[in-house]
N, C-alpha and C positions, 0 to 999 in steps of 0.2 A: 103950210108945209105939206108935201105930198104924203099920202098915207104910208108908203113904204119907208120914208125917212123917219116918220114918227115911231114906227115899230122898231126900227134899228136903234134909235136913241134909248128907247125903253129897255131894250135887251142889254145894252151896255151898262145902264144905271143899275139894273137888277144884278148883273154879274158882279159889279164893284161892291154892292152892299153885301152880297153873299160872301165875298172874299174877306171883308172886314169882320164879319161875324165869326168866321172860322179861325182867324188869327187871334182874336181876343185882344185885351189891353196890353200891348207889348211893353210899354214903359214900366208898368208895375211888375211884370214877370222878370224883366231884366234886372230891376233893382233888387228883387228878393234873391235872385240866384247868387250874386257875389257875396251877399251876407252869409248865406248858408255855406258856400264853398270856402270862404276865408276862415270861418270857425275860430274866432279868437280864443274861446275856452279850450280848444284842443291843443294849443301851443304849450301851456304849462302842463296839461295832462299827459302829453306824449313826450315832449322834449326835455323839459327841466327835471321832473321827478325821476325819470328813468336814467337820464345821464348822471345825475347825482348819485343815485342808488348804485349804478353800475361801476362808477369810478371810485366812490368813497371806500368800499371794501378793499379795492386793489391798492389804494394809497395807504390806508391805515396800517396794515401789517408791515408794509415796507418801512415806515418811519421808525417803529420800535426796533426793527432789525438793524437799522443803521446806528441807532443810539447804542444798542448792545455791543455792536462791533467796535465802536469808538470807546465805550466805557470799559470793555473787558481788559485792555492792556493796562489800565490804571493800576490795579493791585499787582499786576505781574511785573510792571517796569519799576514801580516805586522802590522796592528793595534793592534793585540793581543799581540805583543811583548812589547808594551808600558805598564808600570806597571798600572794595574787597582786597584781600591780600594780594591777589594777582595784579589788580589794578595799581596798587601801590608800587609793586615791582616794576610794572610798565612805566610808571611815572618817573621813577628813579633812573631807569635806563634811558628814557627819552631825554631827560635833562642832561645826562652824560653824553649822549649822542649829539646833542645840540652844541657841544663844545669840541667836536671832532676837528682836529687840525690846530687847536690851541697849542701854544708852545710850552715847553717844559722850563720852569724856573724853580729852583730849590726854595721851599718854604712858601710858595705861592698857592693861594686858594681861590683863584678866579677874580673876575670872570674872564679875563683875557689870557691868563697863564696859570699853570698848575704844576705842583709836584704830584706824586702818586696819591698820597693820602689827602692832599688838597682837593683833588677831583672827587674822591669818595665823599668827603665832608660836604663839599659844595652840592653834589647831586642829591644826597639825602636831605640836606637842609632845604634846598629849593623845592623838593617834593613834599616837604612838611613832615618827614619821618626821621628827623635827626636823633630822636630818642632811641631808635633801634640800634644805633651804633654808639650809645653812651652820650647822647645829646651833642654829638660832634666834637667832644673834648679830647678824643683820642687822636693826638696830633702826629702820629707816626704809624707806619705799617706794623711795627713791632708791638706798639701799644694796643692796636686794634686786635692783632693776633692774640695777645695775652688776655684781653678783655673777653673775647669769645671763648677761647680755650678754657679759661677758668670757670666758665658757665656750662661746659660740656657741649659747646656748639661748634666745634671744629672737627672736621673729618676729611678723609681723602676721597670720599664717594658721595653720591646723591646730591650733587650741586644743582641748585634750582635758580632760574632767573631772579636777579635781585640779591643773591648771595654775594659775599665778597670772596675774592681769591687771593691767597697769600703765596708768594714765591720767596725762595732763598731763606726760609726760616724766619721771615719777617722783614726782609729788606725791600720788598715791593708788594703793593696791594692794588687790586683793581676790582671791577664789578663784573660778575658773571652775567652774560646775556643769553646763555643757552647754547646747545649743540657744540659744546667744546670750545666756545669762543668767549672772550672777555674784552672789556674796554678799560684801558688804563693809560696813564701818562708815561710814555717812554721818553727817551732822550730826544727823539725826533718829534715829540708832541703827542697829543691825545690820539690814540689809534685803537681800532678793533683788531684783535689778533687771536690766534689759538693759545689756549692756556699752556701748551707745550712749546710755544715758539719763542719764549723769552730766554735770555742767557741765564738768568737765575731759574733754578729748577722749581717746578710746581711743588708746593708744600701742603696746602689744605684749602678746603672750602670753609668759609665762616658762614654758618646758616642763620640768615636773618628771619626766616620763617614767613617771608612776604609772598611766596608762591608755592606754599605747601598745602596739602589737604589737611583736613581736621585730624584725621587719624595719624598722619605723619607728625603733626605738631604735638599731639598728645604723646606720641612715642618719644619725641625729642625731649619734651618736658620731663617725662619719666626718666630718661637717660640723665638729664641734668640733675634731677633729684638724687639719682643713684650716685652721681659724682660727689654731690654734697655729703651724702651719707658716708661715703667712703672716706672723704677728706676729714669728716668729723671724728673718725676713729683715731686720728693723731691727737695725743693728749698733752703735748707740751703746754706749759702755762706761763703767762706774763702778767705783770701788774702795771697799769698805766700810772705815770707820775704826774699827769695833769689831764684836764679835759681834752679829749682827742676826737677829731673827725674821722669817721670810718668811711673809706672811699671805695669806689668801684674798681679801682686798679692801683698798682703800686706807683703812684705819681701824685704830686701836689696839684696837678691839673685835672685829675680824675674826678668824676662826679661824686659829691658827698651823699652817702646813703643815710647815715644817722650820726649822732654824736654821743660819745661815752663820757661819763663823769670821771673825775680824777680818782685814782686808786681803785679802778675797776679791774677785776680779774677776768682774763680772756683765755680761751683755748686757742693755741696756735696750730693751724693746719697747713701752713705753707710759708715759704720765705722767698723773697726776691730782692734784687738790687736795682736801684734806679740809675739814671745816667751819671749821677754824681757819686755813685758808689755807696749810697746810703741804704741801710737795711729796712725793708718793709716786711711786716708780718701779716699773713692772711689769717684772720681770726674768725671764730665762731662764737656768736653772742646771742643767746636766746633763740637759736635756730636760724639766725641770719648770718650770712657770710660777708666779709669785706676786708679791706686792707687798712692798716694803720701804721703810722711812722714808728719804726722800731726804736729810734733814738730817744723817744719819749716813754719808753717802757723799761722795766727791769725784770729779772727772773723772780718768779713768785715762790 
């Protein structure tokens, strides 16, 4: 080989060796670099603990707040589920309204036809409050009027929804729905109408107490007590000739209040005649008032 060619080959080899020394062991460096950059330990240290710590406090207060919001109405709404007086009045009126358009038939008490007292008895019975009108045994407008009047629960003012309305001195009865309107069975069927719109004149409201405030109920109770006290001032005396049922009204269909033994002395505080013309005495016995058949008594 010529001298110049040998010198050129030597220079090339030396240059290549110097380059390899400066670069170093490339494979080892490359392998170490991804290990450090991937940093498996950093993932739980940076992502998991911080994310859990940052989101947990935000969620924790929210959950109790939701539970409290749901739980709070519990005690508030539970008492409201018990039937209130106003709710009972609404139930009676709703039953009566469900029969709107039903035809009038004398002596009928539903469900397809009614007379005036039949609609009242049906509505109160279906609403589960028949006891308010004497257990539904007052089978005429006149008997209902007498039953409430004798308890001091009849007046021409302060009608409340659920009260009864009497017209013609006891010839017609309906249910007061408020705002001067009533529902009753007219000759053209069950209708809602003004209390002043019937041919029979308005007589009185019979106060059932289903839509009154506690103060009004107390006042009416006091008024009824005053009526009893006034009636008790009558001092006529009768003697029963046999054991007698004392009833809520002057009729053999009226509710039995209690029974008297034979030869019991009673104070008479009122007198009435039934449809058969028989005499009934309203009596006071041990602070209790009721009606008994006069034909089973004699003067004491």
